[in-house]
MITI-942636 format. One record per residue: residue number from 1; residue in three letters; x, y, z of N, C-alpha, C in turn. Coordinates in steps of 0.001 Angstrom, whole numbers. Layout:
<recs>
REC resi resn    n.xx    n.yy    n.zz   ca.xx   ca.yy   ca.zz    c.xx    c.yy    c.zz
REC  NUM  ALA       X       Y       Z       X       Y       Z       X       Y       Z
...
</recs>
This chain:
<recs>
REC resi resn    n.xx    n.yy    n.zz   ca.xx   ca.yy   ca.zz    c.xx    c.yy    c.zz
REC    1  UNK   19262   -1408  -61185   18316   -2206  -60415   18016   -1529  -59081
REC    2  UNK   19087   -1063  -58394   18892    -380  -57126   18086     897  -57300
REC    3  UNK   18355    1609  -58391   17634    2872  -58642   16136    2621  -58826
REC    4  UNK   15790    1497  -59485   14391    1184  -59742   13634     937  -58433
REC    5  UNK   14312     366  -57445   13670     107  -56150   13620    1372  -55310
REC    6  UNK   14579    2217  -55394   14731    3400  -54549   13667    4458  -54826
REC    7  UNK   13342    4660  -56083   12409    5735  -56456   11012    5473  -55896
REC    8  UNK   10414    4288  -56105    9096    4034  -55521    9104    4136  -54001
REC    9  UNK   10220    3720  -53398   10301    3803  -51934   10234    5245  -51454
REC   10  UNK   10923    6145  -52109   10894    7577  -51759    9503    8164  -51958
REC   11  UNK    8870    7776  -53064    7516    8256  -53315    6554    7768  -52233
REC   12  UNK    6707    6519  -51867    5844    5968  -50824    6016    6674  -49501
REC   13  UNK    7306    6938  -49165    7550    7683  -47913    6924    9069  -47954
REC   14  UNK    6999    9730  -49121    6410   11072  -49249    4910   11038  -49062
REC   15  UNK    4280   10028  -49671    2822    9902  -49520    2453    9651  -48067
REC   16  UNK    3225    8768  -47401    2954    8475  -45996    3106    9712  -45114
REC   17  UNK    4183   10480  -45373    4408   11697  -44581    3299   12714  -44802
REC   18  UNK    2876   12887  -46068    1802   13831  -46373     510   13422  -45667
REC   19  UNK     201   12128  -45733   -1001   11631  -45067    -945   11822  -43572
REC   20  UNK     249   11636  -43009     416   11815  -41568     182   13260  -41161
REC   21  UNK     732   14196  -41944     567   15626  -41642    -900   16024  -41723
REC   22  UNK   -1583   15560  -42787   -3003   15891  -42943   -3813   15290  -41806
REC   23  UNK   -3493   14065  -41440   -4216   13419  -40350   -4062   14149  -39037
REC   24  UNK   -2816   14556  -38731   -2568   15307  -37494   -3337   16620  -37509
REC   25  UNK   -3354   17300  -38665   -4057   18586  -38794   -5551   18405  -38540
REC   26  UNK   -6156   17387  -39153   -7588   17158  -38996   -7942   16796  -37562
REC   27  UNK   -7128   15965  -36939   -7387   15610  -35546   -7301   16836  -34651
REC   28  UNK   -6263   17664  -34908   -6089   18882  -34107   -7283   19813  -34268
REC   29  UNK   -7725   19988  -35531   -8870   20859  -35793  -10114   20318  -35113
REC   30  UNK  -10318   19013  -35198  -11494   18410  -34592  -11495   18597  -33077
REC   31  UNK  -10306   18422  -32473  -10198   18613  -31028  -10438   20073  -30660
REC   32  UNK   -9955   20981  -31507  -10149   22406  -31247  -11620   22776  -31304
REC   33  UNK  -12331   22252  -32332  -13752   22520  -32461  -14525   21965  -31281
REC   34  UNK  -14158   20732  -30877  -14837   20149  -29732  -14583   20958  -28476
REC   35  UNK  -13370   21455  -28346  -13026   22254  -27165  -13844   23529  -27123
REC   36  UNK  -13971   24201  -28310  -14752   25428  -28352  -16220   25146  -28111
REC   37  UNK  -16716   24047  -28664  -18134   23725  -28508  -18478   23387  -27076
REC   38  UNK  -17529   22855  -26340  -17811   22434  -24971  -17696   23573  -23975
REC   39  UNK  -17206   24722  -24414  -17064   25846  -23512  -18416   26521  -23292
REC   40  UNK  -18819   26781  -22040  -20085   27481  -21788  -20057   28876  -22405
REC   41  UNK  -21193   29290  -22959  -21282   30606  -23566  -21718   31632  -22534
REC   42  UNK  -21331   32865  -22778  -21685   33952  -21881  -23056   34490  -22256
REC   43  UNK  -24075   34224  -21419  -25433   34701  -21682  -25586   36130  -21183
REC   44  UNK  -26173   36986  -22034  -26362   38385  -21684  -27790   38798  -22004
REC   45  UNK  -28242   39870  -21339  -29541   40499  -21623  -30691   39494  -21657
REC   46  UNK  -30666   38531  -20768  -31733   37538  -20738  -32986   38136  -20108
REC   47  UNK  -34161   37861  -20693  -35407   38398  -20142  -36583   37514  -20532
REC   48  UNK  -37581   37475  -19648  -38856   36820  -19930  -39858   37916  -20276
REC   49  UNK  -40486   37833  -21450  -41382   38887  -21925  -42648   38262  -22507
REC   50  UNK  -43592   39144  -22898  -44817   38727  -23595  -45622   37693  -22803
REC   51  UNK  -45567   37793  -21493  -46276   36809  -20666  -47785   36998  -20818
REC   52  UNK  -48493   35917  -21124  -49947   35941  -21239  -50507   34721  -20532
REC   53  UNK  -51772   34412  -20805  -52369   33245  -20168  -51910   31937  -20811
REC   54  UNK  -51470   31984  -22076  -51123   30741  -22775  -49713   30715  -23349
REC   55  UNK  -48931   31795  -23164  -47575   31743  -23701  -46665   32759  -23019
REC   56  UNK  -45377   32611  -23273  -44353   33538  -22782  -43157   33413  -23709
REC   57  UNK  -42366   34474  -23809  -41172   34453  -24648  -39932   34699  -23796
REC   58  UNK  -38832   34089  -24200  -37544   34279  -23536  -36535   34696  -24592
REC   59  UNK  -35776   35764  -24312  -34697   36124  -25236  -33398   36271  -24475
REC   60  UNK  -32287   36091  -25169  -30960   36263  -24590  -29946   36443  -25709
REC   61  UNK  -28766   36919  -25353  -27641   37068  -26275  -26502   36165  -25836
REC   62  UNK  -25695   35734  -26807  -24483   34984  -26499  -23295   35649  -27163
REC   63  UNK  -22105   35443  -26600  -20922   36116  -27118  -20392   35488  -28392
REC   64  UNK  -20945   34350  -28805  -20626   33753  -30085  -21835   32977  -30579
REC   65  UNK  -21871   32686  -31857  -23024   32002  -32434  -23185   30602  -31850
REC   66  UNK  -24446   30232  -31609  -24732   28895  -31087  -26197   28587  -31316
REC   67  UNK  -26539   27314  -31222  -27940   26940  -31189  -28491   27257  -29810
REC   68  UNK  -29814   27346  -29720  -30426   27633  -28432  -31852   27134  -28374
REC   69  UNK  -32262   26665  -27210  -33643   26241  -27007  -33960   26326  -25525
REC   70  UNK  -35224   26172  -25197  -35676   26256  -23809  -36426   24984  -23454
REC   71  UNK  -36096   24414  -22310  -36861   23312  -21754  -37726   23848  -20626
REC   72  UNK  -38985   23418  -20586  -39917   23924  -19585  -40894   22828  -19184
REC   73  UNK  -41642   23101  -18136  -42653   22158  -17681  -43274   22615  -16386
REC   74  UNK  -44362   21974  -15998  -45034   22324  -14752  -44351   21697  -13537
REC   75  UNK  -43325   20890  -13802  -42496   20329  -12735  -41035   20525  -13116
REC   76  UNK  -40112   20411  -12173  -38688   20588  -12497  -38134   19552  -13460
REC   77  UNK  -38917   18552  -13841  -38415   17566  -14804  -38327   18135  -16218
REC   78  UNK  -39027   19256  -16485  -38911   19983  -17756  -39139   19060  -18957
REC   79  UNK  -40388   18647  -19130  -40697   17672  -20172  -41072   18294  -21509
REC   80  UNK  -41041   19634  -21616  -41381   20315  -22866  -40144   21009  -23430
REC   81  UNK  -40004   21008  -24747  -38868   21662  -25406  -39388   22641  -26448
REC   82  UNK  -38852   23863  -26425  -39260   24904  -27370  -38010   25447  -28058
REC   83  UNK  -38050   25533  -29370  -36891   25999  -30141  -37048   27474  -30502
REC   84  UNK  -35995   28040  -31041  -36003   29429  -31482  -37083   29625  -32541
REC   85  UNK  -37768   30784  -32478  -38861   31059  -33404  -38428   30976  -34870
REC   86  UNK  -37172   31294  -35154  -36712   31344  -36541  -36217   29999  -37050
REC   87  UNK  -36097   29024  -36170  -35494   27741  -36549  -36519   26779  -37143
REC   88  UNK  -36133   26154  -38231  -36889   25028  -38765  -36147   23773  -38341
REC   89  UNK  -35745   22948  -39267  -34929   21779  -38943  -33704   21777  -39837
REC   90  UNK  -32501   21624  -39350  -32155   21520  -37924  -32039   22907  -37295
REC   91  UNK  -31812   23012  -35966  -31623   24307  -35308  -30447   25074  -35915
REC   92  UNK  -30599   26394  -35961  -29580   27250  -36546  -28777   27964  -35453
REC   93  UNK  -27602   28454  -35836  -26774   29221  -34907  -27208   30683  -34912
REC   94  UNK  -27281   31269  -33733  -27636   32681  -33572  -26809   33257  -32424
REC   95  UNK  -26678   34567  -32440  -26151   35257  -31264  -27275   35947  -30487
REC   96  UNK  -28359   36251  -31184  -29571   36741  -30544  -30591   35610  -30600
REC   97  UNK  -31088   35212  -29438  -31978   34056  -29358  -33356   34512  -28887
REC   98  UNK  -34408   33951  -29505  -35778   34336  -29156  -36660   33091  -29224
REC   99  UNK  -37100   32630  -28076  -37877   31390  -27971  -39236   31713  -27345
REC  100  UNK  -40313   31246  -27975  -41658   31446  -27439  -42231   30119  -26970
REC  101  UNK  -42655   30087  -25715  -43280   28910  -25116  -44779   29022  -25331
REC  102  UNK  -45372   28089  -26069  -46777   28189  -26469  -47620   27084  -25848
REC  103  UNK  -48961   27282  -25987  -49944   26303  -25516  -49801   26007  -24023
REC  104  UNK  -49577   27066  -23260  -49456   26924  -21817  -50839   27012  -21156
REC  105  UNK  -50894   26658  -19893  -52146   26689  -19137  -52216   27965  -18307
REC  106  UNK  -53359   28671  -18320  -53470   29917  -17546  -53250   29694  -16048
REC  107  UNK  -52710   30731  -15423  -52510   30761  -13966  -51800   29508  -13450
REC  108  UNK  -50741   29143  -14161  -49978   27949  -13807  -48495   28306  -13711
REC  109  UNK  -47820   27767  -12712  -46388   28000  -12551  -45601   27024  -13426
REC  110  UNK  -44656   27570  -14185  -43805   26763  -15053  -42341   26912  -14629
REC  111  UNK  -41613   25839  -14767  -40172   25834  -14549  -39504   25844  -15924
REC  112  UNK  -38331   26497  -16015  -37655   26488  -17317  -36155   26692  -17163
REC  113  UNK  -35430   26177  -18186  -33989   26373  -18297  -33643   26701  -19741
REC  114  UNK  -32591   27487  -19906  -32109   27866  -21231  -30916   26992  -21601
REC  115  UNK  -30945   26434  -22797  -29821   25668  -23326  -29228   26442  -24497
REC  116  UNK  -27972   26814  -24373  -27323   27614  -25417  -25919   27071  -25623
REC  117  UNK  -25643   26558  -26851  -24371   25901  -27077  -24281   24669  -26196
REC  118  UNK  -23157   24528  -25506  -22985   23390  -24602  -23380   23719  -23168
REC  119  UNK  -23855   24958  -22940  -24159   25376  -21582  -25647   25351  -21279
REC  120  UNK  -25962   25332  -19991  -27341   25367  -19503  -27451   26432  -18429
REC  121  UNK  -28506   27254  -18511  -28706   28297  -17504  -30125   28197  -16949
REC  122  UNK  -30231   28230  -15642  -29147   28170  -14658  -28636   26738  -14505
REC  123  UNK  -27445   26627  -13962  -26850   25295  -13789  -27559   24514  -12696
REC  124  UNK  -28124   25224  -11719  -28804   24556  -10614  -30301   24446  -10852
REC  125  UNK  -31072   24876   -9857  -32527   24797   -9958  -33058   25666  -11091
REC  126  UNK  -34107   25217  -11773  -34637   25999  -12891  -35294   27293  -12433
REC  127  UNK  -35464   28222  -13381  -36208   29452  -13141  -37696   29157  -13205
REC  128  UNK  -38520   30082  -12728  -39971   29880  -12755  -40694   31144  -13222
REC  129  UNK  -41879   30962  -13735  -42808   32055  -14001  -44220   31493  -13887
REC  130  UNK  -45188   32386  -13689  -46584   31967  -13591  -47388   32660  -14686
REC  131  UNK  -48101   31896  -15477  -48906   32473  -16547  -50032   33325  -15962
REC  132  UNK  -50477   34292  -16767  -51522   35214  -16311  -52898   34564  -16414
REC  133  UNK  -53882   35229  -15815  -55267   34800  -15978  -55760   35203  -17366
REC  134  UNK  -56800   34550  -17836  -57392   34918  -19119  -58121   36252  -18958
REC  135  UNK  -57716   37247  -19736  -58261   38595  -19629  -58784   39056  -20983
REC  136  UNK  -59668   40055  -20997  -60189   40554  -22275  -59063   41099  -23161
REC  137  UNK  -59230   40930  -24462  -58277   41463  -25424  -58858   42728  -26040
REC  138  UNK  -58001   43723  -26269  -58438   44955  -26901  -57998   44974  -28358
REC  139  UNK  -58729   45695  -29162  -58432   45761  -30597  -57381   46837  -30865
REC  140  UNK  -56215   46672  -30249  -55126   47614  -30459  -54332   47209  -31698
REC  141  UNK  -53986   48199  -32502  -53168   47920  -33685  -51744   47546  -33267
REC  142  UNK  -51101   46640  -33996  -49707   46285  -33671  -48749   47389  -34097
REC  143  UNK  -47561   47361  -33556  -46497   48249  -34009  -45717   47530  -35099
REC  144  UNK  -45591   48177  -36246  -44980   47547  -37418  -43910   48472  -37979
REC  145  UNK  -42760   47920  -38313  -41705   48725  -38936  -40655   47803  -39538
REC  146  UNK  -39614   48424  -40087  -38473   47704  -40657  -37198   48305  -40092
REC  147  UNK  -36235   47463  -39786  -34950   47909  -39237  -33881   47731  -40314
REC  148  UNK  -33149   48809  -40600  -32060   48756  -41574  -30788   49301  -40920
REC  149  UNK  -29633   49034  -41556  -28384   49595  -41056  -28041   50866  -41827
REC  150  UNK  -26881   51440  -41564  -26491   52689  -42211  -26289   52548  -43714
REC  151  UNK  -26158   51307  -44181  -26023   51056  -45617  -27367   50718  -46258
REC  152  UNK  -28449   50937  -45514  -29817   50692  -45986  -30095   49211  -46231
REC  153  UNK  -29310   48340  -45600  -29539   46907  -45700  -30383   46437  -44514
REC  154  UNK  -31342   45514  -44735  -32183   45053  -43626  -31385   44332  -42549
REC  155  UNK  -31741   44559  -41307  -31110   43887  -40173  -32021   42722  -39800
REC  156  UNK  -31587   41516  -40137  -32467   40351  -40026  -32504   39748  -38632
REC  157  UNK  -31597   40105  -37767  -31614   39590  -36399  -31375   40732  -35429
REC  158  UNK  -32465   41427  -35101  -32407   42496  -34104  -33575   42299  -33149
REC  159  UNK  -33331   42512  -31892  -34383   42415  -30889  -35070   43768  -30720
REC  160  UNK  -36378   43739  -30570  -37182   44944  -30413  -37951   44820  -29105
REC  161  UNK  -37750   45742  -28185  -38469   45711  -26912  -39307   46975  -26762
REC  162  UNK  -40407   46852  -26032  -41298   47990  -25780  -41581   48057  -24291
REC  163  UNK  -41338   49233  -23711  -41587   49452  -22293  -42497   50657  -22128
REC  164  UNK  -43641   50428  -21462  -44610   51475  -21167  -44772   51539  -19660
REC  165  UNK  -44651   52711  -19047  -44826   52795  -17590  -46171   52210  -17170
REC  166  UNK  -46130   51256  -16247  -47342   50641  -15745  -47797   49419  -16511
REC  167  UNK  -47093   49065  -17600  -47490   47915  -18421  -46388   46870  -18439
REC  168  UNK  -46737   45647  -18871  -45751   44590  -18988  -44784   44883  -20131
REC  169  UNK  -43620   44267  -20101  -42628   44442  -21156  -42935   43499  -22308
REC  170  UNK  -42893   44038  -23525  -43140   43256  -24725  -41883   43238  -25586
REC  171  UNK  -41771   42222  -26443  -40593   42128  -27307  -40900   41258  -28520
REC  172  UNK  -40119   41464  -29565  -40176   40612  -30750  -38805   40656  -31413
REC  173  UNK  -38656   39945  -32522  -37380   39915  -33234  -37638   40149  -34716
REC  174  UNK  -36713   40810  -35381  -36897   41091  -36803  -36745   39820  -37635
REC  175  UNK  -37397   39838  -38776  -37348   38697  -39692  -36275   38927  -40754
REC  176  UNK  -36277   38068  -41758  -35227   38075  -42777  -35120   39418  -43490
REC  177  UNK  -36245   40067  -43760  -36217   41351  -44457  -36061   42539  -43538
REC  178  UNK  -35771   42296  -42244  -35606   43387  -41293  -36910   43883  -40705
REC  179  UNK  -38043   43319  -41133  -39341   43787  -40651  -39737   43089  -39345
REC  180  UNK  -40621   43742  -38602  -41131   43140  -37372  -42576   43582  -37149
REC  181  UNK  -43311   42758  -36410  -44674   43061  -35969  -44728   42792  -34470
REC  182  UNK  -45125   43808  -33709  -45226   43657  -32258  -46700   43801  -31863
REC  183  UNK  -47398   42695  -31589  -48827   42764  -31227  -49033   43476  -29896
REC  184  UNK  -50153   44203  -29786  -50478   44922  -28559  -51836   44514  -27993
REC  185  UNK  -52551   43623  -28666  -53917   43289  -28248  -53974   42684  -26852
REC  186  UNK  -52948   41940  -26459  -52991   41262  -25162  -52181   41937  -24085
REC  187  UNK  -51798   43197  -24274  -50932   43865  -23297  -51638   43986  -21946
REC  188  UNK  -50871   43744  -20883  -51414   43740  -19531  -50673   44734  -18652
REC  189  UNK  -51218   44953  -17480  -50543   45812  -16518  -49269   45127  -16035
REC  190  UNK  -48417   45883  -15382  -47113   45350  -14968  -47238   44166  -14014
REC  191  UNK  -48314   44118  -13229  -48500   42993  -12308  -49367   41889  -12908
REC  192  UNK  -49740   42025  -14200  -50511   41017  -14948  -51900   40772  -14373
REC  193  UNK  -52404   41690  -13563  -53699   41479  -12915  -54873   41877  -13800
REC  194  UNK  -54638   42751  -14793  -55713   43188  -15671  -55157   43675  -17000
REC  195  UNK  -56048   43823  -17955  -55631   44325  -19268  -55233   45792  -19151
REC  196  UNK  -54205   46170  -19895  -53712   47549  -19839  -54531   48421  -20793
REC  197  UNK  -54930   49574  -20304  -55705   50521  -21109  -54858   51741  -21409
REC  198  UNK  -55036   52272  -22608  -54223   53426  -23006  -54423   54599  -22062
REC  199  UNK  -55645   54762  -21550  -55884   55911  -20675  -55136   55800  -19350
REC  200  UNK  -54602   54609  -19049  -53813   54445  -17819  -52379   54941  -17980
REC  201  UNK  -51967   55176  -19228  -50583   55605  -19479  -50473   57104  -19274
REC  202  UNK  -49505   57509  -18467  -49342   58925  -18152  -48141   59565  -18834
REC  203  UNK  -47320   58746  -19502  -46133   59310  -20147  -45830   58523  -21411
REC  204  UNK  -44727   58842  -22057  -44374   58222  -23326  -43832   56807  -23133
REC  205  UNK  -43816   56053  -24224  -43281   54698  -24224  -41871   54712  -24805
REC  206  UNK  -41102   53663  -24504  -39737   53549  -25007  -39573   52246  -25773
REC  207  UNK  -39146   52363  -27017  -38828   51184  -27823  -37320   51127  -27993
REC  208  UNK  -36746   49962  -27739  -35310   49760  -27903  -35086   48676  -28955
REC  209  UNK  -34211   48967  -29910  -33884   48014  -30974  -32378   47780  -30912
REC  210  UNK  -31949   46517  -30859  -30512   46270  -30762  -30146   44935  -31385
REC  211  UNK  -28919   44886  -31900  -28328   43622  -32324  -27039   43458  -31533
REC  212  UNK  -26056   42762  -32073  -24826   42532  -31316  -23844   43691  -31371
REC  213  UNK  -24136   44705  -32188  -23182   45798  -32299  -23756   47181  -32129
REC  214  UNK  -25046   47377  -32425  -25643   48711  -32399  -26998   48668  -31709
REC  215  UNK  -27479   49846  -31353  -28798   49940  -30736  -29430   51278  -31075
REC  216  UNK  -30744   51317  -31009  -31508   52538  -31209  -32548   52654  -30110
REC  217  UNK  -32826   53873  -29702  -33838   54135  -28681  -34873   55078  -29277
REC  218  UNK  -36144   54660  -29240  -37221   55471  -29778  -38157   55873  -28650
REC  219  UNK  -38484   57149  -28587  -39474   57643  -27640  -40783   57804  -28391
REC  220  UNK  -41817   57098  -27922  -43086   57053  -28636  -44169   57760  -27830
REC  221  UNK  -45038   58519  -28510  -46120   59201  -27795  -47219   58228  -27412
REC  222  UNK  -47894   58507  -26315  -49045   57718  -25898  -50316   58494  -26245
REC  223  UNK  -51411   57793  -26614  -51509   56337  -26782  -50878   55882  -28092
REC  224  UNK  -50685   54560  -28226  -49952   54033  -29365  -50838   53572  -30523
REC  225  UNK  -52159   53596  -30369  -52989   52973  -31390  -53012   53740  -32710
REC  226  UNK  -52604   54997  -32698  -52640   55775  -33935  -51250   56075  -34492
REC  227  UNK  -50225   55465  -33935  -48871   55802  -34341  -48440   54962  -35544
REC  228  UNK  -47738   55600  -36461  -47127   54915  -37599  -45613   55044  -37458
REC  229  UNK  -44944   53926  -37302  -43501   53959  -37097  -42779   54163  -38428
REC  230  UNK  -41742   54994  -38442  -40915   55108  -39637  -39938   53937  -39719
REC  231  UNK  -39218   53840  -40825  -38128   52872  -40907  -37070   53235  -39868
REC  232  UNK  -36590   52253  -39135  -35635   52485  -38055  -34227   52203  -38556
REC  233  UNK  -33354   53192  -38468  -31951   53019  -38841  -31189   52651  -37571
REC  234  UNK  -30719   51424  -37513  -30072   50938  -36300  -28846   51781  -35969
REC  235  UNK  -28771   52232  -34741  -27683   53102  -34319  -28110   54548  -34182
REC  236  UNK  -29321   54875  -34670  -29827   56244  -34581  -31048   56281  -33662
REC  237  UNK  -31036   57206  -32706  -32169   57391  -31802  -33212   58285  -32459
REC  238  UNK  -34447   58186  -31968  -35538   58943  -32571  -36559   59286  -31497
REC  239  UNK  -36976   60546  -31462  -37983   60996  -30504  -39232   61387  -31284
REC  240  UNK  -40269   60558  -31189  -41516   60810  -31908  -42566   61461  -31026
REC  241  UNK  -42252   61686  -29759  -43205   62327  -28847  -43337   63798  -29207
REC  242  UNK  -44557   64338  -29161  -44729   65759  -29487  -43994   66643  -28501
REC  243  UNK  -43400   67675  -29015  -42657   68593  -28158  -43630   69523  -27434
REC  244  UNK  -43467   69615  -26128  -44316   70486  -25327  -43611   71826  -25179
REC  245  UNK  -44193   72837  -25790  -43578   74163  -25731  -43960   74839  -24420
REC  246  UNK  -42999   75468  -23809  -43265   76187  -22562  -44052   77450  -22881
REC  247  UNK  -44956   77823  -21990  -45783   79010  -22260  -44928   80261  -22395
REC  248  UNK  -45288   81078  -23361  -44552   82325  -23577  -44852   83289  -22435
REC  249  UNK  -43847   83994  -21979  -44093   84979  -20926  -45035   86068  -21428
REC  250  UNK  -45840   86571  -20505  -46796   87606  -20890  -46042   88845  -21373
REC  251  UNK  -46433   89290  -22536  -45788   90453  -23121  -46521   91705  -22656
REC  252  UNK  -45800   92613  -22043  -46374   93878  -21583  -46206   94902  -22685
REC  253  UNK  -47324   95413  -23174  -47251   96446  -24207  -47611   97791  -23597
REC  254  UNK  -46867   98780  -23985  -47124  100123  -23466  -48006  100934  -24399
REC  255  UNK  -48449  100358  -25499  -49418  101018  -26377  -50799  100759  -25798
REC  256  UNK  -51142  101501  -24767  -52325  101208  -23969  -53631  101541  -24673
REC  257  UNK  -53595  102501  -25613  -54838  102834  -26311  -54934  102193  -27693
REC  258  UNK  -53909  101373  -28064  -53988  100593  -29291  -53931  101387  -30572
REC  259  UNK  -53276  102543  -30552  -53201  103335  -31786  -51903  103107  -32554
REC  260  UNK  -51085  102149  -32097  -49879  101789  -32830  -48649  102568  -32432
REC  261  UNK  -48789  103541  -31554  -47635  104322  -31092  -47725  104476  -29579
REC  262  UNK  -46580  104754  -28963  -46538  105017  -27524  -46261  106499  -27349
REC  263  UNK  -47229  107207  -26785  -47099  108662  -26654  -47828  109143  -25403
REC  264  UNK  -48110  110409  -25366  -48727  110998  -24185  -50128  110458  -23928
REC  265  UNK  -50785  109985  -24983  -52114  109419  -24776  -52042  108161  -23897
REC  266  UNK  -50969  107364  -24053  -50788  106187  -23209  -50435  106598  -21792
REC  267  UNK  -49656  107679  -21674  -49380  108218  -20341  -50673  108657  -19672
REC  268  UNK  -51592  109195  -20457  -52876  109620  -19917  -53679  108458  -19349
REC  269  UNK  -53560  107284  -19983  -54274  106113  -19466  -53743  105743  -18086
REC  270  UNK  -52405  105810  -17905  -51815  105493  -16612  -52248  106507  -15571
REC  271  UNK  -52183  107808  -15934  -52543  108858  -14973  -54020  108783  -14604
REC  272  UNK  -54860  108371  -15543  -56290  108238  -15286  -56575  107179  -14214
REC  273  UNK  -55732  106147  -14156  -55933  105058  -13204  -55046  105167  -11977
REC  274  UNK  -54266  106236  -11920  -53272  106423  -10864  -53949  106420   -9496
REC  275  UNK  -53518  105537   -8589  -53985  105513   -7211  -55368  104950   -7010
REC  276  UNK  -56068  104530   -8060  -57421  104011   -7914  -57407  102550   -7451
REC  277  UNK  -58433  102188   -6651  -58561  100793   -6244  -59073   99930   -7402
REC  278  UNK  -60046  100462   -8111  -60585   99769   -9274  -59989  100390  -10532
REC  279  UNK  -58852   99829  -10964  -58136  100395  -12112  -58181   99414  -13282
REC  280  UNK  -57891   99962  -14453  -57793   99122  -15643  -56494   98309  -15562
REC  281  UNK  -56594   97023  -15794  -55442   96129  -15635  -54290   96541  -16532
REC  282  UNK  -54598   97081  -17710  -53528   97441  -18638  -52677   98594  -18134
REC  283  UNK  -53208   99376  -17212  -52451  100514  -16689  -51421  100086  -15653
REC  284  UNK  -51587   98892  -15098  -50620   98373  -14113  -49472   97735  -14892
REC  285  UNK  -48539   98534  -15343  -47494   98081  -16259  -46531   97087  -15629
REC  286  UNK  -46237   97202  -14358  -45307   96270  -13724  -46020   95129  -12994
REC  287  UNK  -47337   95066  -13131  -48138   93968  -12594  -47914   93738  -11097
REC  288  UNK  -47871   94823  -10364  -47692   94687   -8913  -48996   94912   -8150
REC  289  UNK  -50112   95008   -8868  -51416   95117   -8226  -51860   96537   -7922
REC  290  UNK  -51158   97490   -8462  -51550   98892   -8247  -50951   99752   -9351
REC  291  UNK  -51564  100920   -9542  -51045  101889  -10519  -50473  103063   -9725
REC  292  UNK  -49155  103230   -9801  -48507  104267   -9015  -47359  104879   -9807
REC  293  UNK  -46460  105538   -9074  -45369  106248   -9716  -44459  105321  -10523
REC  294  UNK  -44350  104061  -10118  -43516  103118  -10862  -44040  102907  -12274
REC  295  UNK  -45365  102881  -12412  -45958  102718  -13728  -45778  103989  -14562
REC  296  UNK  -45850  105126  -13895  -45623  106394  -14605  -44207  106432  -15165
REC  297  UNK  -43220  106012  -14371  -41829  106014  -14832  -41643  105057  -16016
REC  298  UNK  -42298  103897  -15969  -42176  102933  -17058  -42731  103483  -18368
REC  299  UNK  -43899  104130  -18303  -44487  104642  -19540  -43689  105825  -20071
REC  300  UNK  -43132  106634  -19161  -42303  107764  -19602  -41052  107284  -20318
REC  301  UNK  -40452  106178  -19823  -39266  105641  -20475  -39582  105101  -21865
REC  302  UNK  -40810  104642  -22030  -41194  104059  -23309  -41594  105110  -24341
REC  303  UNK  -41940  106328  -23888  -42341  107384  -24823  -41094  108026  -25408
REC  304  UNK  -40937  108046  -26707  -39745  108673  -27321  -39658  110167  -26945
REC  305  UNK  -38428  110541  -26572  -38130  111957  -26290  -39016  112552  -25210
REC  306  UNK  -39469  111696  -24249  -40312  112211  -23184  -39447  112713  -22045
REC  307  UNK  -39973  113643  -21279  -39260  114151  -20101  -39717  113347  -18896
REC  308  UNK  -38799  112936  -18027  -39182  112179  -16825  -40115  112964  -15945
REC  309  UNK  -41082  112309  -15352  -42055  112961  -14456  -41891  112423  -13043
</recs>
């Protein structure tokens, strides 16, 4: 009789203990997750790019995956919310964040703050920018390419920036297949006062592609409207600018009469011009502006088996 009561009691205690252990574990995990979620994230490489009359983009990196969005408005109350370009519903976690603020008003000052994870930047007063004036658009072709890693797999979250001396900074982000399109039709000067023209560029452009672990730097020739970008292997730099060869030094030939050999006939050309004010340029072998004994010595050295004069 005692044994019949004892066995269920032991089983019950075991079930209770197991439930207690699982409960403690779940509570601990939940508290740990909440603790991590509440920690402010470290924002890096934050920049405002693609500023135009009706939109602007903001990108940044975080040291761990998180959701991200931007609040903005024409007053510090920030009544507009913009999500990451890649996010549908609900917002997704990223370490590279890219948010475009659209349908803005030209020549208007906007306030904005970045929300990433549980943190807000800046913690105090919001940042500001002023949209550009409406300017003519040029029919410039976009820059198009695909970013892959060393294993030839597409890099679906890489930031692409373009910097041209004298022009505004542009940027975009790669899509799921590693491809990107960077429009150039609305590019403006660095001070946003006018549309940027290719003829204003005096040097090459720099494209930088990076994710959380690797980066590539591409040097691009100007102008950009005729350039075709190759596939970009993240981690490898590429210089597409044409190489400028230095001029070859002038070659002095001692075959002055052009018969294929250097002999006494070439010495005769030097002696014919010796000491003259109006001499043949080819006879001035050392290019010092006169034909004299120095030129005679040079031609004698060049003649095989010649005797010094």
